[in-house]
N, C-alpha and C positions, 0 to 999 in steps of 0.2 A: 629374489626382486634386486637389482641394482641400478640407481642412479634414476629411481622411477618415486612417484607418488601415493599413498594411500589416503586416500579425501576422507576425513572422518566425519559420519553422514549425519541425521539428524534425532536427535534425542525424541522420542515416541512415547508421549504420556496417555493413556487408558482414561477416559472419562464415561461418563454416563451418558445415553442417549443415543439416538441413532444423526446427531448432526446435521438434521438435513432442509430443518427449516420447517416441517409440516408436520403435523400433532399427528402421534402414534397412539394408538391403544397400551398403556404401559402393562395392563394384566398380559396382554396377548403371547401368548406361548408361541415360539416358532416350531413350525411343522415340519415334519423330517419329508424331502422330497426327494427326488431319483436325478441321476445325469444320463436322461436320454440320450443327447447326444452321442455319449461315448461308448455306450452298450457296454460298459463296465460296471460289474456288478459289486465286485470290491470297492471300488469307488465310495457306493453309494454305500455300504458298510463304515467306512472311513469319515464320513460327513452325519452317521448315525451317533457314530461314536462321540465325536468332537460336541457335538451340539449338546448331547447328555451331559457331558462332561461341565461342558461350560454354563449351561442353563444351572444346573446345582451349582455352580460354582458364584454365578448374577444374583442368583438369591441365597447366600448362605451367610452372611454377617461378615464374619472374618476373614475366610476365603474371599468373598465378594471384591473386600476392602484390599486385598492382597493383589486380587487381579486388576482392579481399579488403580491402585499405585505403581503397577510395573513399569518400568523403563527402559528403552530398547535404544540401543545405539548399532548404526549400519554402516559398514564400512563397504569401500569399493576397495579392489587392488589393481594396479594398473601394474604396467610393464614401462621401462625407460627410452625403447625405443622412440627414434625421431617420430614416426608417425603417431605414436599417443597423443606426444602433446599437441596435435593438431586435432585430435578425436576425442580424446576426454572432455572437454568445456561443451562436446554437442551431447554428448550421452548424460551428463553428470550434472547440478547443479545445487545453488542455496547448501552448500557443505558448510559446517563449522569447523572441520581443521584439515589442515594438506599436509601429511609426513612427507617431507624430504629425504629419499633415503640415496646415502652415496656411502663411498668407500672412505675408510681415513687415510690406508694406505696409499694414497692419491692424493696429489696436488689437484687443488683447484682448475690453478689455471692448464691444467692436461686436460688430453682427453682421453677420458676413461674408456676401458674393457669393456663393452658389453655381452653379457651372458644373455641368451633369449634358454626361458625353461617352458616345457609344456610336462606339467604333470610329476613336478617334481624333480626331472631327469634333463639335463643340457641336452638343448638343440644347434650340432653345429658348432663349428670354432667360434673362442669370442673372437669378436670386432670391435675396431675403438670407433668409439660413437663421435656422430657430428658434432657436437657441440662439446664443450670445455665443461667440468664440472660447474663452474660459475654462471657460464652461459645458460645451461639447462636452470639453475637458480633464478636467474634474471629472467627466463620463460615463463617460469612457473609464476613469476609476481606479477609477469605482464597484465592480467586478467582481474588484479584484485579490485584498482581504484573501478573500472568498466564492470563489472559484474553485481549482478544482482544482491548477493551479499557478500560480504569481505568475509573470507576464514584467516582461522587463524595458521601460523605457518608454525612449522614443527620440522627443526634439521634434527637428524637423525645418523649417527656417521656410524659403519658397522667397522667390524676388522677390528676393533680396540686392543687386542693382543699384538697386530703389527703394525702401531702406530709410528713406533720408531725407525719403522724403514723408512717412512715419508721423510723427505727432508722441511719439508713443510709439518712446525708443531701445531698444535690443535688451538693453541693461543693464537695462529696465525690465523688460522683458518675462523677463528671465533671474530677478529680483527676484517676479515675479507668479506666477510658474511653481513657485517655490521656496515660495513660502507656501501655494501650492494642494495639493502635494506634503506638505507639513509638517503631523502629523508621521507619519503612521500609511506615507506613500508614498518618506520619503525613501530608503532602501537600494534600491527599486526602480529607482530615476531614473538612468541613463546620462549621467554629466557630460561635457562636452567639454572641459571644464577643471575639475577638483575642485576646486582650489585656487581658485580664484576663483569657484568656486560657476556656472560657465557651462555653462546648461543646452541653448539653444537649437543646431541644429547650423545655421547658414546657408548655402545654396545657390541658385545658378542651374540648374533643371533643362532647362532648353530650349536656354538658349546656354551649355553649361558652359566656365568656364575652367580654368586649372590648379588653381586656389587649388578652384575646388569640385569636383575629381576627387580633390581631398587630402580633402576632409571627407566625400566620399562612402566614398573608402577607411576612413577614423576610422569611419565607420556601419557597414561591413562589418565589419572586423575587432572590434568590439562585438556585433554580432547571433552570431559564428562564435566568440567567447572563452564568450557565454554560455550555448551553445546545449545542451541536453540530450542525449546521445550514448544511440540507441535503437541497438543492436544487432540486425539483422537475418540472419540464416541465407539462405544464398548464393544456396540453391534458390527462396526466398520472392520475393530479388532479381533473380535469372530470371525468374521467373514476372511478378514488376513489370513488366521490361519487357518481356518479351511481349507482356503484354496493353496495354501503353502503344504497341505496334510496330503491333499488332493495329486497335487503336486508330486510330491515325494512317493504318493503311491505308484501313480502313473508313471513314475521313472521319466519325467520329461522337465522342461521348465516354462514350457508352452501350451497354454490353456488356450479354447474357442472363446469367443463373448458368450456361447451359447452354453457350455460346461458352465460360465461365471453365475449366469443368467439364473438356471437353475437350480445351483449350489442358492445363491442370494434370495430365490422365491423360498425355499426350505426356512430360511431367517423372516420372511415376511416385508421383502425387500420390492420395490418398484421397479424396475431398468433404470427409470431416472436417479432413483437411489442409487443404484447399481453403478450406473457410471459416474455421480458425485465422489463417491470411495475410488473409485478405480483412478479418475481424474488426481483424487490426494495423493494417493500411493504411487500415484507417476513422481508429481512434486517433489516429493520425498526421497525420489531415488527406490524407494522399496519394490516398487513394478514398474513395469514401463508401459504403456499403454498409449499409445498414439492413434486416436480416435480419430482424427483427421485424413490420416494416412492407412493403416490397415483396422480398421472399424470391428473387425471379428478376433483381432488376436491381442491376448494378452502376456506378457513375459512375466512369470511371476519369480523371474531373476532377472533384472533389471541390467544384468552385464553380457546376457547372450550376443547382442549385435556385436560390443564388442571384442568378445570370445571369438566367435566367426570373422572378425576381420580381422585378429591377430593370426589365422591361419595365411592368409594373402599377406600380414608381415614376413610371417614364417618365411612362406615360401620365397617372397623377397631377399630374405636373408640368405636362403641357400643358395638362390641365384644368382645372390652377389659373393658369395662366399666361393661361386664354383667359374666364375666370370674370367677367371687365369687358366681353367680348362675345360672346353667346352664339353667335350667327350662326356665331362663327367653331370652335367649341365642338367638339374631337375625339369622334368616335361620335355626332354628330347623327343618324346614320342609324338608330340602333337605339333613337331614342327615350328614355326620361328613365333606363335603363337606367344608362347613363354618369354620369349626373348623382347617381345613387342612389352610387354609387361615389366620386364626389369626395368627396359632405357625410357620405357617414354607411359610407364605405368597404364597402361591401355588392357582391360580383361573384357572378358564376355560372358553369358549366362552359363558356358560349358564350364568355367573355372569355379564359380558356385555351386553348382552341381557337385563338384569332384568331393568340396566339403561336407560331408550330410550330417555332421552333426545339430541338432537342435531343429533339425526338420521335423513336421509333422504332414502325413499325408493328410489332404483337405484343411489344413488347418494354418501352415506356416510351410511353403516352399520356396525354392530358387528364386521363385519371380517376382514371390511378393518380399523376400530380401531386397532384392534389386531396388524394387519399388520405393521401400521406404529408405537407404542410400541414396537412390535418387532426389526426394522429395525434401530429407535433410542435407543437399548438397554434399553429400559425402565424397559422390560418386555425379558424373554428368553423360548426357548421351552424345557421342562421337557421332553414330550411324546407327540403325535400326538392329545392327546387331552386337558393336560396339561400344563401351564407356571407358571415362578417362575420369583415374584416380590418383590426385595430385597429392596425396599428403604419404604415398609411398614412393617418391620420386626423392633419387640423389640431389644432395645440394651442390650450387655452387657458390665456392670458398668466398667467407664476407670481406674479405681485400682485392678479389678479383668486382665482385660487385661494386664495392666502394671506387676501385679504378675505373669500371665502366662511366659508374653515377655522373663523377668529377667530370669525364672527358662532354657529358653530354649539358656543360654547361656553354659550349660553344657552340650547340648547333643552332640551328636556324629556327628551331623552335621549342619553347623553352621544357624542360622536362614537369610536368604536373606531380605535387606531391600532395597526399591525404596524412594531414598529419594528425594523432592524438592529444589533446591539453597534457595529460600526462607524461608524454614524452615515449610510449611504449605503445606498440602494435599487440593488440590483446592475440593470444593465440587461437588459430582453427580460425579467424578470419578469413587471413589469405586465400586457404584452400577453398572456404565456402565461398569468396568472392568468387573466384577463376571458375567455379562451378557454374554461378549465377551468371555470368558475363556468357558461358557457352552454351547453357540451356535457357536462359532469360533474352539474354540483348543479342544473342545469336553472332558471339562474335567467334569466331575458326581459331582453336588451338593448330600454332604450325608448328609439324613437329621437327622440321629442320630448318638450320637458320638460314638465311637469305645467304646466294654466292657472289652477290655483288651488291656494295651498299647504293641507297638512291642517292645520298649528295657525298661531295668528296669529304666535304668534314664532319660526317658520320662518323659516330665511334665504333670500335674493332665490334661487330656484329656476332660472333662467333659466342656472345656472354647468353643472345638470344636463343641456344640449345635447350632444350626442356630441362627445367629442374624444379626443384619443390619449391626454389623462390626468385624463379625469374622465368617466366612464360612468355613468348610472344603470340599473340594473336591476329590473324586477319579481319576482316570488314568487307562483306559480298559487295555491299553496297559503296563501298568507299577503297581510293585506291592508298597502297602502301601497307604497313604493320604497326601495333602497338603494343609496345612489350612494358608489361607489368611486372615490377618489382617487389621484393618485401625484405628491406635492409635490419628488422624487427626493431627499430625503430619507429618508423614511417614506411607509407608503399610510396611508390614512383611511378607513374607512368611517363615512358618515351614512344613519339610519335616519330615515325620515320616517313617521310611523305615524299616526292620530288617536288620541292616547291618550285621550281621553274614551270609545270604545270597545273599550277592554280593559283588563279589571283587571291587576292588578301579577305574577299569576303568569303569566298569556298573554303580558306584555311580556317577562317575563324568559325565557321559553321561547323566545321570537321571537327575543331576541337572541344566546340560546346559540347556538341553530341557526347562525345568520348567522354567530356569531363561528365554530365548529367549520367552518362549508364554505369559510368565507374562509384559513382556516388551512391548511387541506387542499390549496385551491388554492394558495396563495404555493408551498407547498412542492413541488407540484407543476411551480411556475413556475422553483422553484431547479435540481428534478434535471434540468428541461428545458432550461434554459441551462448545464448542468456548474460552479452557484455551488452545491457541494454542500458547501462550507463553512460556510455561512450557516444560523445561529439564528435566525428572526425569533421577537421574544417582543411578546406584547399589551401596551398603553401605552394613556396618555389625551391630549390635547392638555393643555401645564400652562396651568392655569385664572389664573393671575396674571398673567403676562406683561406685565410693569413692570418698572422701574428694580433689583425685588431680585433679579431672574434676567437675563431679559432682555426686551425688549421687540420682537422679530423672534418671528415662530411656533416654536416648540419642545417637548418631549412632559414627559409625568410618567407616572415609573415606579411600578409598583403592588407595596407590600411584598409579602411571601408571604405571609402571615398574608391580604392581600386589606384590609387596615383603613386604608389609608392611601397617600396618594398622595404621590410626595418627585421635586420638580423637576430632571431629567433635567442643567439648565443650575448648581443653585444646590443640592447635596444641603442646608442648612441652611434652604431654603424647601420647607414640606410642613405636609400638612395630611390628616384624616381623609377616608377616603373617603365620595361623598355619594350618597343614593340612585339618583339617574338614571349613576350609576356603576355599584354594586352592579348593576345590571341585568344585565351581561354576564360575572358569576360566580354560582357555585352557591351560594358562602356560605363564610365564614369558615375559613378552614384553620389549624390550631392550629400557632402558632408555634414553630420549633425554637430547642433552649436550644443555649447552643453548645458542648456536650457532645454533642447528638446527632448519630449520622451523616450527612452530607451523601449525598443523593440522585448520581448521577453524571448524569441530567437536568440536574438545576441546575448541577452543575460544567462541563459541557459550554458551557450556555447564559450561564451569568453569570461564567465565569473563562474556560476555554479558548479560547471563543471571542472574548473581550477582548482578550488579551493573549496571543495562540498561540506569540509570538516567544519569549518571556520562559519559554519549560519549562523550559532547560538551569536557572537558578539558582534557578526553585522544585524539580526534581528534587532538587537539592542542600539545601535549605531542609528537606525533607522526611526527608533523610537515606538516599537512595537510595544504592546506590553505585557507583564508579566503571564497575563492569562492566556494571553496568544501563543505567547512563545510556549506555553506547557501543552495548550490544543493541537501544536503545529505536532511538537515531540512525540504527544500523544498518538494524533491521527498517523504520521508517515513515520516508515522502520528506517527510513536508508537516506543517510543525511542528503545525497544529490535531493532528493525529491522531498525534505524539510529547507532546504534553500531555496527552492520553486516557490512552494509552499508560501515560505515569508516575503520573497521578490512579488509573488502574488496578489501578497496584505497587504504590502507598502503600496503596489498602485492602486488597488482599491479604495485603502482609508484614507489613502495622503497625510498618513502619520507625517512625514516629511514631503516638500515637491518631489513629483515622482520625475526627476533629470538627472543625467550622469554627472552633472556635478553635484549634489547631493550623493549616491553611491560612491562617484570617487574620493570627495573627505571621508565617509564609511571607512574606504578602504586605505587610506592614509592612518588613519585613528591607532592611536596606541594600544587598544584590546587588538583590531584585528592585524593590523601592521604586515598590511601589504601595499608596499610603497611600491615596489618595480611592476604588481601588476595595477594598481594605480595609472602609474606614468603611461603606460603600453596603451591603456583604455584612453587618457587623455591624448595622445598623440592619435588614435586609430579612429578617436568617434567626436573629438572637439578642434 
């Protein structure tokens, strides 16, 4: 595993009881039942044996206490190839720690060699990664603020014995990692030595020496120390052990819901109690159970979908390697279908049938897998037989994307930006948004670039070729196309229509339709990748982009009244919005005064999402009582939720006047120290 990550899962603590909120007969012993739906008699023997052993433990004093005090940590191992960056957030969540694994013998600003392994053996030749190691580290950090739970970051450097072959010292690597993490992610970093600001844990993993074992022990201790404990009722734990034993006996990682129900009835569970237990296991990534998609399937190994998708990633890996020599291309026997997959990410049911691992007849079939991927927005249908898998597409180089976007400032319709308050586009959201636009908004993916531009000032449309970070859509009820771009800091929508054939009213309607559908897709992508704390806002590309603010591509935010744009890099750079920008808005909104009550949605997007960690000093400035602050801290786990609770309490109690002026004054206080944010709110809302 190279340039990948290992998500340290959740620590599970076993407790007594069923944890289902219903009264149970404590003296009732579980009866032993069969597994009628499988016809596997040996499975019944497994269940009988496990129940007898665990029942004895539960009622046997000291042994029972050992069982009740048992703690488990679950790990998810992933690859470092680009597609996994988009897939991991869909299938994992609520992790305690994320291990970023990289080679010490390679510079952070280099594109490292990626090796693909299956069952411990390298598959195909090494290939250069799309992202540099530094960019990959940034990508991993992107989801931290927006996720349900922020995990600790541990940077692990392998090939310790080859560090001298690298022009970059480990000290320089530590400095670069620190610069990337500052200021948003400093509190998330696990330091090898905090006093010396050492971030990288150096290891030899294949031939570990005593020092390497000590480093590994430090990493393990860091994971255990930061693990979030989730107490689990003892009978749920017993159910988990039995299902895992049954899985091992049957030699498969997929069970039917009926099989699980027969097992759970042996323990005295109702179907509702089984569903509650499976939902709990799913949340902690112990099992995978998507009741609303595949109600009859339980994955006792939650990595099954990722393992199957890795087969497609491996196939793409082979196809790319063989691209220079088509006569050796994999899949040659089925004509151009594999070529369509390689170039355009198009697959069909036949592809999934070819990879037979984990399928179980009558329980989990290729059609079931297709349905799961479609509902999770991993793929989207293009026709009755073909599906689009954007995560496996090649990347358009960042320099080319930025050059194209810079030219968009000269077009007749301003490019619309989807900006994220932390300045990071969370991983996986773009690909899920693309699938949502195709399958729900009925935008159609264009697989070839237009041959001629619609306008003389339209930028080079060769960028519009289909790629992982640039996809062009057509809308069958609207003229022209929309190019949707991910530059990894924000998303951009570029509308390309012949403005000579549309009047102003039609252009406004078209742009606002695009905006509405685009933000709905992004919201769906955020929910599907568990980045539920993110609050995207509309913006534009800054029209200036010179020494006044920054020569690098950046954005301009829109004031609340819709009358001016303000550079995100330098708040002293602003101007009135132009007619080509106002196409995206229905009209001016009356500017609120400092005495006007703020909307909770504005407070969420413009304050709580920006500085969630400062909820407590803001609460003090708004004069919430100590008891109120303690109650909020107890009731809410996430900083964003605590901040919103503070704001709602402020609104309800009127501890201080519920006005923009009050909040702006609080933000400027010494304890909060957010003068820049306060000035932005003052300009936009007052």
